[in-house]
C-alpha positions in Angstrom: 53.1 135.6 120.5 56.7 136.2 121.3 56.8 133.0 123.4 55.2 131.0 120.5 57.8 132.5 118.0 60.6 131.6 120.4 59.4 128.0 120.8 59.1 127.6 117.0 62.6 129.0 116.5 64.0 126.6 119.1 62.2 123.6 117.5 63.7 124.6 114.1 67.3 124.7 115.4 67.6 120.9 115.9 66.2 120.3 112.4 68.7 122.8 110.9 71.6 121.2 112.8 70.5 117.7 111.7 70.2 118.8 108.1 73.7 120.4 108.2 75.1 117.2 109.8 73.5 115.2 106.9 75.1 117.4 104.3 78.4 117.1 106.1 78.1 113.3 106.2 77.3 113.3 102.4 80.8 114.7 101.7 82.5 111.6 103.4 84.6 113.8 105.7 87.0 111.0 106.7 88.1 110.6 103.1 88.5 114.4 102.9 90.8 114.4 105.9 93.1 111.8 104.3 93.2 113.7 101.0 94.2 116.9 102.8 96.9 115.1 104.7 98.8 114.4 101.5 98.1 117.9 99.9 99.9 120.2 102.3 103.2 118.2 102.4 103.2 118.0 98.6 103.0 121.8 98.5 105.9 122.2 100.9 108.0 119.8 98.7 107.0 121.8 95.6 108.1 125.0 97.2 111.1 123.4 98.8 110.1 125.4 101.9 106.9 126.9 103.3 104.6 128.2 100.6 102.3 131.2 101.1 99.9 130.2 103.9 97.0 131.8 102.0 97.9 129.6 99.0 98.0 126.5 101.2 94.6 127.4 102.8 93.0 128.2 99.5 94.2 124.9 98.0 93.0 122.9 101.0 89.6 124.6 100.9 89.3 123.9 97.1 90.5 120.3 97.5 88.0 119.7 100.4 85.1 121.0 98.3 86.2 118.9 95.3 86.5 115.7 97.4 83.2 116.6 99.1 81.4 117.0 95.8 82.7 113.6 94.5 81.6 112.0 97.8 78.2 113.5 97.5 77.8 112.3 93.9 78.9 108.8 95.0 76.3 108.7 97.8 73.7 109.6 95.2 74.8 107.0 92.7 75.2 104.3 95.3 72.0 105.0 97.3 70.5 101.7 96.2 73.4 99.5 97.4 73.9 101.7 100.5 70.4 100.6 101.6 71.5 96.9 101.4 74.9 97.2 103.1 75.1 97.4 106.9 78.2 99.6 106.7 76.4 102.3 104.9 72.9 102.1 106.3 73.2 105.4 108.2 74.1 107.5 105.2 71.7 110.5 104.7 70.0 109.2 101.6 69.3 105.9 103.2 67.9 107.4 106.4 65.9 110.0 104.5 67.5 113.0 106.1 68.2 114.3 102.7 66.2 113.8 99.5 67.8 112.6 96.2 67.3 116.1 94.7 68.9 117.8 97.7 72.0 115.6 97.4 72.3 116.1 93.7 72.0 119.9 93.8 74.5 120.0 96.7 77.0 117.8 94.8 76.8 119.9 91.6 77.0 123.2 93.6 80.0 122.1 95.7 81.8 120.8 92.6 81.3 124.0 90.6 82.3 126.1 93.6 85.6 124.0 94.0 86.6 124.6 90.4 85.8 128.3 90.4 87.5 128.8 93.8 90.7 127.0 92.7 90.7 129.0 89.4 90.4 132.3 91.2 92.8 131.6 94.1 95.4 129.3 92.6 95.6 128.7 88.8 93.8 127.1 85.9 95.8 123.9 86.1 94.9 123.2 89.7 91.2 123.9 88.8 91.3 121.6 85.8 92.8 118.8 87.9 90.1 119.3 90.4 87.5 118.9 87.7 89.3 115.8 86.5 89.3 114.3 90.0 85.6 114.7 90.3 84.9 113.1 86.9 87.3 110.2 87.6 85.6 109.4 90.9 82.0 109.9 89.7 82.1 108.6 86.1 85.1 106.3 85.9 84.8 104.7 89.3 81.2 105.1 90.6 79.3 104.7 87.3 81.6 102.5 85.2 84.0 100.3 87.3 82.5 99.7 90.7 79.7 97.3 89.8 81.5 95.7 86.8 85.0 94.5 87.8 87.0 93.3 90.8 89.7 95.8 89.6 87.4 98.6 90.4 89.3 100.0 93.4 92.7 99.7 91.5 91.8 102.0 88.6 89.1 103.9 90.4 91.7 104.8 93.0 93.2 107.2 90.4 90.8 109.9 91.7 92.2 109.7 95.1 95.7 110.4 93.8 94.8 113.7 92.3 95.2 115.9 95.4 99.0 115.6 95.1 98.9 116.9 91.5 96.5 119.7 92.5 98.8 120.7 95.4 101.9 120.7 93.3 100.2 122.6 90.4 98.9 125.2 92.8 102.5 126.0 93.8 104.4 125.6 90.6 101.8 125.8 87.8 103.1 122.6 86.2 103.6 118.9 86.8 107.1 117.3 87.0 108.4 113.9 88.1 108.2 114.3 91.9 104.4 114.7 91.9 104.0 111.9 89.4 105.9 109.6 91.9 103.7 110.8 94.8 100.7 110.1 92.5 102.0 106.6 91.9 102.6 106.0 95.6 98.9 106.7 96.4 97.8 104.7 93.4 99.7 101.6 94.5 98.8 102.1 98.2 95.0 102.2 97.5 94.4 98.5 96.9 96.2 97.3 100.0 94.4 100.0 101.9 90.9 99.2 100.7 91.0 95.5 100.0 91.3 94.5 103.7 88.2 96.7 104.3 86.3 94.8 101.6 87.5 91.6 103.2 85.8 92.6 106.5 82.6 93.7 104.8 82.6 90.8 102.2 79.0 89.8 103.0 77.8 93.4 102.6 79.4 93.7 99.1 78.2 90.3 98.1 74.6 91.1 99.1 74.8 94.4 97.2 76.2 92.7 94.1 79.5 94.6 94.1 82.3 92.4 92.7 85.0 93.4 95.2 88.1 91.1 95.1 87.2 89.6 98.4 83.8 88.6 97.0 85.0 87.0 93.7 88.4 85.5 94.8 88.4 85.0 98.6 90.7 85.8 101.5 93.9 84.2 100.3 93.9 86.0 97.0 93.1 89.3 98.7 96.0 88.7 101.1 98.4 87.9 98.2 97.4 90.9 96.1 97.7 93.1 99.2 101.3 91.9 99.7 102.3 92.6 96.1 100.8 96.1 96.1 102.4 96.9 99.5 105.9 96.0 98.2 105.2 98.1 95.0 104.1 101.0 97.2 107.3 101.0 99.3 109.5 100.6 96.3 107.9 103.5 94.6 108.2 105.6 97.8 112.0 105.1 97.7 112.1 106.4 94.1 111.4 109.9 95.5 114.8 109.9 97.2 116.9 110.3 94.1 114.2 112.1 92.0 113.3 114.8 94.5 116.5 114.8 96.5 114.9 113.7 99.7 117.1 113.6 102.8 117.8 111.3 105.7 114.5 111.8 107.5 112.3 110.9 104.6 114.5 107.9 103.7 114.4 106.6 107.2 110.6 107.0 107.5 110.0 105.4 104.1 112.1 102.4 105.1 110.8 101.9 108.6 107.1 102.5 108.0 107.3 100.7 104.7 108.8 97.6 106.4 106.1 97.7 109.0 103.4 98.0 106.3 104.8 95.1 104.4 105.0 93.0 107.6 101.4 93.6 108.4 100.3 92.5 104.9 102.4 89.3 105.2 100.8 88.7 108.5 97.3 89.1 107.0 98.1 86.6 104.2 99.6 84.1 106.6 96.4 84.0 108.6 94.3 83.8 105.5 96.1 80.8 104.0 96.0 79.0 107.3 92.3 79.6 107.5 92.7 81.1 111.0 91.0 84.3 112.2 92.2 87.3 110.3 92.2 91.0 111.3 91.9 92.9 108.0 91.1 96.2 109.8 94.6 96.0 111.4 96.0 96.4 107.9 93.3 99.0 106.9 94.1 101.3 109.8 97.8 100.6 109.6 97.8 101.6 106.0 96.4 105.0 106.9 99.1 105.5 109.6 101.7 104.5 107.0 100.6 107.0 104.4 100.2 109.7 107.0 103.7 109.3 108.4 105.2 109.1 104.9 103.6 112.3 103.9 104.5 114.1 107.1 108.1 113.1 106.2 107.5 114.5 102.7 106.6 117.9 104.2 109.2 118.0 107.0 112.2 116.8 105.0 112.6 119.8 102.8 112.7 122.1 105.9 115.7 120.3 107.3 119.4 121.0 106.6 120.3 117.4 106.0 
């Protein structure tokens, strides 16, 4: 009997691990990683030094739960188009590892937990902003914009800008001009980050009926719009220098990485208008590196004496 029980327990363990991995995938962990990268440096800038480590940890946990909830809701809402697109064919609701009900209960539970957690460990403003981020991503982007307009990622990207406001509010309890500029940087950065990805997966989006810019306008227009938004992103990043009193490190990083980011978008456009082979993922991955380095500078600069 003991042997049978042990065998049954061992057989259940892989199922439990698979289920946990499915829930983890539902949260879109890569998106969470990027959002957390911008939150901690913002908190250092808000404090003009190192904030309470417990406060940073609590904010990152709450932010991760909030983003995970939004990601889970998005997987539930987009489960029909995820079945059509090759890029998303392995998501848990497509493979059947999770049921629709399991995903929805998980999304609601994680979202409620994030708001309560931030309210108890930080302040009401950070908790309210967390709720706003979930609603923006789920309702404004996933339900309203995504399937209706090629500008979906522009305005839907507002949700991805919220972590800097949440981080700043957790430290100071208010919102001033520096976090608004950080918000604007991410807002302007989102299109040149995401549009190259939509260029690569154009056929997927077309088959799913999602009107991404690459589907309705073509490569040359995507390349041009990517350039314009990249220039706007870099210009906005330089506004932080006088407004937040940033030093030499941030200024140098903003100029160098910004110049590199702009160069890569021009390169993409040049290939697109010549109808030669393009490498949109080069810009996609480069944009992640750019934002990461910029926010590392945001966090390190206040700790330096110059």
